[in-house]
DSSP file (Angstrom, degrees, kcal/mol; ACC not computed):
  #  RESIDUE AA STRUCTURE BP1 BP2  ACC     N-H-->O    O-->H-N    N-H-->O    O-->H-N    TCO  KAPPA ALPHA  PHI   PSI    X-CA   Y-CA   Z-CA
    1    1 A X              0   0    0      0, 0.0     2,-0.5     0, 0.0     0, 0.0   0.000 360.0 360.0 360.0 142.7   -8.9   61.5  -15.8
    2    2 A X        +     0   0    0      1,-0.1     0, 0.0     2,-0.1     0, 0.0  -0.946 360.0 173.3-117.6 134.9  -11.7   60.4  -18.0
    3    3 A X        +     0   0    0     -2,-0.5    21,-0.2    18,-0.0    20,-0.2   0.407  55.1  95.3-117.4  -2.5  -14.7   58.3  -16.9
    4    4 A X  S    S-     0   0    0      1,-0.1    -2,-0.1    17,-0.1    13,-0.0  -0.373  83.2-117.9 -76.9 169.3  -16.7   58.5  -20.1
    5    5 A X        -     0   0    0      2,-0.2     3,-0.1    -2,-0.1    -1,-0.1   0.307  45.7-112.3 -92.9  10.0  -16.5   55.7  -22.6
    6    6 A X  S    S+     0   0    0      1,-0.2     2,-0.3   106,-0.0    -2,-0.0   0.867  79.6 102.0  68.4  38.0  -15.1   57.9  -25.4
    7    7 A X  S    S-     0   0    0      0, 0.0    -1,-0.2     0, 0.0    -2,-0.2  -0.985  75.0 -98.4-148.5 158.4  -17.9   57.8  -27.7
    8    8 A X        -     0   0    0     -2,-0.3     2,-0.7    -3,-0.1     0, 0.0  -0.502  32.2-136.6 -76.9 144.9  -20.8   60.0  -28.8
    9    9 A X        -     0   0    0     -2,-0.2     2,-0.6     4,-0.0     4,-0.1  -0.913  20.0-174.8-104.9 114.5  -24.2   59.2  -27.2
   10   10 A X        -     0   0    0     -2,-0.7     2,-0.2     2,-0.2    41,-0.0  -0.956  61.9 -23.2-111.8 118.9  -27.1   59.3  -29.6
   11   11 A X  S    S+     0   0    0     -2,-0.6     2,-0.2     2,-0.0    -2,-0.0  -0.592 123.5   9.0  80.8-145.1  -30.4   58.9  -27.9
   12   12 A X  S    S-     0   0    0     -2,-0.2    -2,-0.2     1,-0.1    40,-0.1  -0.474  80.5-119.6 -75.8 131.9  -30.7   57.2  -24.6
   13   13 A X        -     0   0    0     38,-0.6    -1,-0.1    -2,-0.2    -4,-0.0  -0.424  29.6-114.3 -70.4 147.3  -27.4   56.5  -22.8
   14   14 A X     >  -     0   0    0      1,-0.1     4,-2.4    -2,-0.1     5,-0.2  -0.298  25.5-108.2 -74.3 164.2  -26.6   52.8  -22.0
   15   15 A X  H  > S+     0   0    0      1,-0.2     4,-2.9     2,-0.2     5,-0.2   0.873 122.4  57.5 -62.7 -33.2  -26.3   51.5  -18.5
   16   16 A X  H  > S+     0   0    0      2,-0.2     4,-2.6     1,-0.2    -1,-0.2   0.917 106.9  48.5 -60.4 -43.6  -22.5   51.3  -19.1
   17   17 A X  H  > S+     0   0    0      2,-0.2     4,-2.2     1,-0.2    -2,-0.2   0.928 112.8  46.7 -61.2 -46.4  -22.4   55.0  -19.9
   18   18 A X  H  X S+     0   0    0     -4,-2.4     4,-2.7     2,-0.2    -2,-0.2   0.937 113.3  49.9 -62.8 -47.0  -24.5   55.9  -16.8
   19   19 A X  H  X S+     0   0    0     -4,-2.9     4,-2.2     1,-0.2     5,-0.2   0.914 110.2  49.5 -59.9 -44.4  -22.3   53.7  -14.6
   20   20 A X  H  X S+     0   0    0     -4,-2.6     4,-1.7     1,-0.2    -1,-0.2   0.909 112.2  47.8 -63.2 -42.0  -19.1   55.2  -16.0
   21   21 A X  H  X S+     0   0    0     -4,-2.2     4,-2.4     1,-0.2    -2,-0.2   0.900 109.4  54.7 -63.6 -40.5  -20.5   58.8  -15.4
   22   22 A X  H  X S+     0   0    0     -4,-2.7     4,-2.0     1,-0.2    -2,-0.2   0.897 106.6  50.0 -63.6 -40.3  -21.5   57.8  -11.9
   23   23 A X  H  X S+     0   0    0     -4,-2.2     4,-2.3     1,-0.2    -1,-0.2   0.860 109.5  53.6 -65.1 -35.0  -17.9   56.6  -11.1
   24   24 A X  H  X S+     0   0    0     -4,-1.7     4,-2.3    -5,-0.2    -2,-0.2   0.921 107.4  49.4 -64.8 -43.2  -16.7   59.9  -12.4
   25   25 A X  H  X S+     0   0    0     -4,-2.4     4,-2.2     2,-0.2    -2,-0.2   0.889 110.1  50.9 -59.8 -41.4  -19.0   61.8  -10.1
   26   26 A X  H  X S+     0   0    0     -4,-2.0     4,-2.2     2,-0.2    -2,-0.2   0.930 110.8  49.3 -64.6 -44.9  -17.8   59.7   -7.2
   27   27 A X  H  X S+     0   0    0     -4,-2.3     4,-2.5     1,-0.2    -2,-0.2   0.893 108.1  53.7 -59.1 -41.8  -14.1   60.5   -8.1
   28   28 A X  H  X S+     0   0    0     -4,-2.3     4,-2.5     2,-0.2     5,-0.2   0.913 107.7  50.4 -61.4 -45.2  -14.9   64.1   -8.4
   29   29 A X  H  X S+     0   0    0     -4,-2.2     4,-2.9     1,-0.2    -1,-0.2   0.913 111.3  48.8 -56.2 -45.2  -16.3   64.1   -4.8
   30   30 A X  H  X S+     0   0    0     -4,-2.2     4,-1.6     2,-0.2    -2,-0.2   0.883 111.3  49.7 -65.7 -39.3  -13.3   62.4   -3.5
   31   31 A X  H  X>S+     0   0    0     -4,-2.5     4,-0.8     2,-0.2     5,-0.7   0.937 113.1  45.2 -60.2 -48.9  -11.0   64.8   -5.2
   32   32 A X  H ><5S+     0   0    0     -4,-2.5     3,-1.3     1,-0.2    -2,-0.2   0.946 113.1  50.9 -61.9 -49.9  -12.8   67.8   -3.9
   33   33 A X  H 3<5S+     0   0    0     -4,-2.9    -1,-0.2     1,-0.3    -2,-0.2   0.788 103.1  59.5 -59.3 -29.3  -13.0   66.4   -0.4
   34   34 A X  H 3<5S-     0   0    0     -4,-1.6    -1,-0.3    -5,-0.2    -2,-0.2   0.722  91.5-148.1 -71.9 -21.3   -9.3   65.6   -0.4
   35   35 A X  T <<5 +     0   0    0     -3,-1.3    -3,-0.1    -4,-0.8    -2,-0.1   0.689  59.0 128.3  60.2  19.5   -8.5   69.4   -0.9
   36   36 A X      < +     0   0    0     -5,-0.7     2,-0.4     1,-0.1    -1,-0.1   0.609  68.1  46.1 -79.3 -10.4   -5.4   68.3   -2.9
   37   37 A X        -     0   0    0     -6,-0.4     3,-0.1    -5,-0.1    -2,-0.1  -0.978  59.3-162.5-132.5 144.6   -6.4   70.5   -5.8
   38   38 A X  S    S+     0   0    0     -2,-0.4    33,-3.1     1,-0.3     2,-0.4   0.573  85.6  44.8-102.0 -13.4   -7.6   74.1   -5.7
   39   39 A X  E     -a   71   0A   0     31,-0.2     2,-0.5     2,-0.0    -1,-0.3  -0.985  65.1-175.3-133.3 124.7   -9.2   73.9   -9.2
   40   40 A X  E     -a   72   0A   0     31,-2.9    33,-2.7    -2,-0.4     2,-0.5  -0.980  11.2-154.3-122.4 121.9  -11.3   71.0  -10.4
   41   41 A X  E     -a   73   0A   0     -2,-0.5     2,-0.9    31,-0.2    33,-0.2  -0.885   7.3-165.4-103.6 121.5  -12.4   70.9  -14.0
   42   42 A X  E >   -a   74   0A   0     31,-3.3    33,-1.8    -2,-0.5     3,-1.8  -0.755  21.6-153.5-102.9  81.4  -15.5   69.0  -14.8
   43   43 A X  T 3  S-     0   0    0     -2,-0.9    33,-0.1     1,-0.3    31,-0.1  -0.362  71.9  -8.6 -68.6 128.5  -15.1   68.8  -18.7
   44   44 A X  T 3> S+     0   0    0     -2,-0.2     4,-1.9     1,-0.1    -1,-0.3   0.718  86.2 139.4  60.7  27.7  -18.4   68.5  -20.5
   45   45 A X  H <> S+     0   0    0     -3,-1.8     4,-2.3    30,-0.3    31,-0.2   0.883  70.2  56.0 -68.2 -33.8  -20.4   67.9  -17.3
   46   46 A X  H  > S+     0   0    0     29,-2.3     4,-2.4    -4,-0.3    -1,-0.2   0.919 107.5  48.4 -60.1 -39.4  -23.2   70.1  -18.7
   47   47 A X  H  > S+     0   0    0     28,-0.4     4,-2.5     2,-0.2    -1,-0.2   0.893 108.0  55.2 -65.5 -38.7  -23.4   67.9  -21.7
   48   48 A X  H  X>S+     0   0    0     -4,-1.9     5,-2.5     2,-0.2     4,-0.8   0.919 108.8  48.0 -59.3 -44.3  -23.5   64.8  -19.4
   49   49 A X  H ><5S+     0   0    0     -4,-2.3     3,-1.3     1,-0.2    -2,-0.2   0.953 112.4  48.1 -60.2 -51.4  -26.5   66.3  -17.6
   50   50 A X  H 3<5S+     0   0    0     -4,-2.4    -2,-0.2     1,-0.3    -1,-0.2   0.857 111.9  50.7 -58.5 -36.2  -28.3   67.0  -20.9
   51   51 A X  H 3<5S-     0   0    0     -4,-2.5   -38,-0.6    -5,-0.1    -1,-0.3   0.646 117.2-114.2 -74.7 -16.2  -27.5   63.5  -22.1
   52   52 A X  T <<5S+     0   0    0     -3,-1.3    -3,-0.2    -4,-0.8     3,-0.1   0.672  75.3 132.0  84.8  23.1  -29.0   62.0  -18.9
   53   53 A X  S   <S-     0   0    0     -5,-2.5     2,-0.3     1,-0.3    -4,-0.2   0.878  83.6  -7.4 -67.0 -41.3  -25.7   60.5  -17.7
   54   54 A X  S    S-     0   0    0     -6,-0.5    -2,-0.3    -9,-0.1    -1,-0.3  -0.960  85.0 -97.0-150.4 163.2  -26.3   61.9  -14.3
   55   55 A X     >  -     0   0    0     -2,-0.3     4,-1.6    -3,-0.1     3,-0.1  -0.353  23.8-122.4 -84.7 159.8  -28.9   64.3  -12.8
   56   56 A X  H  > S+     0   0    0      1,-0.2     4,-2.2     2,-0.2     5,-0.1   0.751 112.8  62.2 -70.3 -22.7  -28.5   67.9  -12.4
   57   57 A X  H  > S+     0   0    0      2,-0.2     4,-1.7     1,-0.2    -1,-0.2   0.875 101.1  50.6 -68.4 -38.3  -29.3   67.3   -8.7
   58   58 A X  H  > S+     0   0    0      2,-0.2     4,-1.2     1,-0.2    -2,-0.2   0.882 111.7  47.8 -65.2 -41.5  -26.2   65.2   -8.3
   59   59 A X  H  X S+     0   0    0     -4,-1.6     4,-2.0     1,-0.2     3,-0.3   0.912 109.5  53.7 -63.7 -42.2  -24.1   67.9   -9.9
   60   60 A X  H  X S+     0   0    0     -4,-2.2     4,-3.0     1,-0.2    -2,-0.2   0.828 102.7  57.7 -61.9 -35.9  -25.6   70.5   -7.7
   61   61 A X  H  X S+     0   0    0     -4,-1.7     4,-1.5     2,-0.2    -1,-0.2   0.892 106.9  48.1 -62.3 -36.4  -24.8   68.5   -4.6
   62   62 A X  H  X S+     0   0    0     -4,-1.2     4,-0.6    -3,-0.3    -2,-0.2   0.938 113.3  48.1 -67.7 -46.2  -21.1   68.6   -5.6
   63   63 A X  H >< S+     0   0    0     -4,-2.0     3,-1.2     1,-0.2    -2,-0.2   0.941 111.4  51.1 -55.1 -49.9  -21.3   72.4   -6.2
   64   64 A X  H 3< S+     0   0    0     -4,-3.0    -1,-0.2     1,-0.3    -2,-0.2   0.762 112.0  43.5 -67.9 -28.1  -23.0   72.9   -2.9
   65   65 A X  H 3< S+     0   0    0     -4,-1.5    -1,-0.3    -5,-0.2    -2,-0.2   0.411  81.7 122.3 -99.6   8.0  -20.6   71.1   -0.7
   66   66 A X    <<  -     0   0    0     -3,-1.2     2,-0.1    -4,-0.6   -33,-0.0  -0.406  67.2-114.2 -67.8 142.1  -17.4   72.4   -2.3
   67   67 A X    >   -     0   0    0    -35,-0.1     3,-1.8     1,-0.1    -1,-0.1  -0.433  25.3-110.7 -74.9 157.5  -15.1   74.1    0.2
   68   68 A X  T 3  S+     0   0    0      1,-0.3    -1,-0.1    -2,-0.1    -2,-0.1   0.738 115.4  58.8 -62.3 -26.9  -14.5   77.8   -0.3
   69   69 A X  T 3  S+     0   0    0      2,-0.0     2,-0.5   -30,-0.0    -1,-0.3   0.408  92.8  82.7 -90.3   6.2  -10.8   77.3   -1.3
   70   70 A X    <   -     0   0    0     -3,-1.8     2,-0.5   -31,-0.0   -31,-0.2  -0.939  63.1-156.6-108.5 128.1  -11.8   75.0   -4.3
   71   71 A X  E     -a   39   0A   0    -33,-3.1   -31,-2.9    -2,-0.5     2,-0.5  -0.876   6.5-158.5-103.0 133.7  -12.8   76.3   -7.6
   72   72 A X  E     -a   40   0A   0     -2,-0.5     2,-0.6   -33,-0.2   -31,-0.2  -0.968   2.3-163.1-111.5 123.9  -15.0   74.1   -9.8
   73   73 A X  E     -a   41   0A   0    -33,-2.7   -31,-3.3    -2,-0.5     2,-0.5  -0.938   6.2-168.6-104.2 119.5  -15.0   74.8  -13.6
   74   74 A X  E     -a   42   0A   0     -2,-0.6     2,-0.2   -33,-0.2   -31,-0.2  -0.943   7.8-174.0-109.9 125.6  -17.9   73.2  -15.4
   75   75 A X        +     0   0    0    -33,-1.8   -29,-2.3    -2,-0.5   -28,-0.4  -0.640  28.7  82.3-116.7 172.7  -17.8   73.1  -19.2
   76   76 A X        -     0   0    0     -2,-0.2     3,-0.3   -32,-0.2     2,-0.1  -0.220  69.2 -74.2 114.1 156.0  -20.2   72.1  -21.9
   77   77 A X  S    S+     0   0    0      1,-0.2   -27,-0.2    -2,-0.1    15,-0.0  -0.325 100.8  31.6 -78.4 161.9  -23.1   73.4  -23.8
   78   78 A X  S    S-     0   0    0      1,-0.2    -1,-0.2    -2,-0.1   -28,-0.1   0.873  71.8-165.3  63.4  42.6  -26.7   73.9  -22.5
   79   79 A X        -     0   0    0     -3,-0.3    -1,-0.2     1,-0.1     2,-0.1  -0.363  25.6-114.6 -57.0 134.9  -25.9   74.5  -18.8
   80   80 A X    >>  -     0   0    0      1,-0.1     4,-2.1     4,-0.0     3,-0.5  -0.410  18.7-116.2 -69.5 150.4  -29.1   74.1  -16.8
   81   81 A X  H 3> S+     0   0    0      1,-0.2     4,-2.7     2,-0.2     5,-0.1   0.815 115.9  58.0 -54.9 -33.5  -30.6   77.2  -15.1
   82   82 A X  H 3> S+     0   0    0      2,-0.2     4,-1.6     1,-0.2    -1,-0.2   0.896 107.8  46.9 -67.7 -38.1  -30.0   75.7  -11.7
   83   83 A X  H <> S+     0   0    0     -3,-0.5     4,-1.3     2,-0.2    -2,-0.2   0.945 112.9  49.4 -66.7 -44.9  -26.3   75.3  -12.5
   84   84 A X  H >< S+     0   0    0     -4,-2.1     3,-0.5     1,-0.2    -2,-0.2   0.919 108.2  53.8 -58.1 -45.6  -26.1   78.9  -13.7
   85   85 A X  H 3< S+     0   0    0     -4,-2.7    -1,-0.2     1,-0.2    -2,-0.2   0.868 111.5  44.2 -57.9 -38.6  -27.9   80.2  -10.7
   86   86 A X  H 3< S+     0   0    0     -4,-1.6    -1,-0.2    -3,-0.1    -2,-0.2   0.625  95.6  99.4 -84.4 -13.9  -25.4   78.5   -8.3
   87   87 A X    <<  -     0   0    0     -4,-1.3     3,-0.1    -3,-0.5    -3,-0.0  -0.356  59.3-154.8 -74.4 155.1  -22.3   79.6  -10.3
   88   88 A X  S    S+     0   0    0      1,-0.3     2,-0.4    -2,-0.0    -1,-0.1   0.639  86.7  25.4 -94.2 -21.2  -20.2   82.6   -9.4
   89   89 A X        -     0   0    0      2,-0.0     2,-0.4    -5,-0.0    -1,-0.3  -0.993  65.6-177.0-145.9 132.8  -19.0   83.1  -13.0
   90   90 A X        +     0   0    0     -2,-0.4     2,-0.3    -3,-0.1    -6,-0.0  -0.996   6.1 175.2-134.6 130.2  -20.7   82.1  -16.2
   91   91 A X        -     0   0    0     -2,-0.4     2,-0.4     2,-0.0    -2,-0.0  -0.934  16.9-147.5-129.5 156.8  -19.2   82.5  -19.7
   92   92 A X        -     0   0    0     -2,-0.3     2,-0.4     2,-0.0   -15,-0.0  -0.990  10.2-161.6-125.4 129.6  -20.4   81.5  -23.1
   93   93 A X        -     0   0    0     -2,-0.4     2,-0.4     2,-0.0    -2,-0.0  -0.843   5.0-169.2-105.2 145.7  -18.2   80.5  -26.0
   94   94 A X        -     0   0    0     -2,-0.4     2,-0.3     0, 0.0    -2,-0.0  -0.988  26.8-110.7-130.7 146.0  -19.1   80.4  -29.6
   95   95 A X        +     0   0    0     -2,-0.4     3,-0.1     1,-0.2    -2,-0.0  -0.571  36.5 163.8 -73.1 128.1  -17.3   79.0  -32.6
   96   96 A X  S    S-     0   0    0      1,-0.5     2,-0.3    -2,-0.3    -1,-0.2   0.698  76.2  -4.8-103.4 -40.7  -16.1   81.5  -35.0
   97   97 A X        -     0   0    0      3,-0.0    -1,-0.5     0, 0.0     2,-0.4  -0.982  64.5-172.2-153.5 140.4  -13.7   79.2  -36.9
   98   98 A X    >   -     0   0    0     -2,-0.3     3,-1.4    -3,-0.1     4,-0.2  -0.991  27.2-140.8-143.7 134.9  -12.6   75.7  -36.2
   99   99 A X  G > >S+     0   0    0     -2,-0.4     3,-1.8     1,-0.3     5,-1.7   0.651  94.4  81.3 -65.6 -19.9   -9.9   73.6  -37.9
  100  100 A X  G > 5S+     0   0    0      1,-0.3     3,-2.1     3,-0.2    -1,-0.3   0.876  85.0  60.7 -53.4 -37.0  -12.4   70.5  -37.8
  101  101 A X  G < 5S+     0   0    0     -3,-1.4    -1,-0.3     1,-0.3    -2,-0.2   0.654 100.0  54.8 -72.4 -10.6  -14.0   72.0  -40.9
  102  102 A X  G < 5S-     0   0    0     -3,-1.8    -1,-0.3    -4,-0.2    -2,-0.2   0.310 128.7 -97.0 -95.9   4.5  -10.6   71.6  -42.7
  103  103 A X  T < 5S+     0   0    0     -3,-2.1     2,-0.5     1,-0.3    -3,-0.2   0.542  72.3 148.5  96.6   4.7  -10.5   68.0  -41.8
  104  104 A X      < -     0   0    0     -5,-1.7    -1,-0.3     1,-0.1    -2,-0.1  -0.646  40.6-136.3 -79.8 127.8   -8.3   68.0  -38.8
  105  105 A X        -     0   0    0     -2,-0.5     6,-0.1     1,-0.2     2,-0.1  -0.275  31.2 -76.9 -79.0 164.8   -9.4   65.2  -36.5
  106  106 A X        -     0   0    0      5,-0.1     2,-0.3     4,-0.1    -1,-0.2  -0.364  50.8-147.2 -57.0 135.9   -9.9   65.3  -32.8
  107  107 A X    >>> -     0   0    0     -3,-0.1     5,-2.1    -2,-0.1     3,-1.8  -0.861  19.3-102.2-117.7 148.1   -6.7   65.2  -31.0
  108  108 A X  T 345S+     0   0    0     -2,-0.3    -1,-0.0     1,-0.3     0, 0.0  -0.455 108.6  17.6 -65.2 128.1   -5.9   63.6  -27.5
  109  109 A X  T 345S+     0   0    0     -2,-0.2    -1,-0.3     1,-0.1     0, 0.0   0.277 127.5  53.4  89.7  -7.8   -5.6   66.2  -24.9
  110  110 A X  T <45S-     0   0    0     -3,-1.8    -2,-0.2     0, 0.0    -1,-0.1   0.656 130.3  -2.8-116.5 -70.6   -7.5   68.9  -26.9
  111  111 A X  T  <5       0   0    0     -4,-1.6    -3,-0.2     1,-0.1    -5,-0.1   0.658 360.0 360.0 -98.7 -20.6  -10.9   67.5  -28.1
  112  112 A X      <       0   0    0     -5,-2.1    -4,-0.2  -106,-0.0    -1,-0.1   0.373 360.0 360.0-103.6 360.0  -10.6   63.9  -26.8
């Protein structure tokens, strides 16, 4: 499920952007509380924090209340130290080669 508005944020996010991200956080909490899933992926949540779409404190609340049988995967650049400290596993990826540089546009289900 996507709760962002599908556009890049340059500068300060709009109230629409912040509202959409807030709805996404609510949905994440409901999904985790339901225990219907054992793995929940918060795609680009680190970027959302960096952009000011929601606070690191709100994301930490979700991490702190997750049941032991649920794994949360948080992706995106510039993870805040508080998130790294709470994490059980941290990895860092770096681009070596990307087809974007050959003109391949973002694809639904991959980059979008």
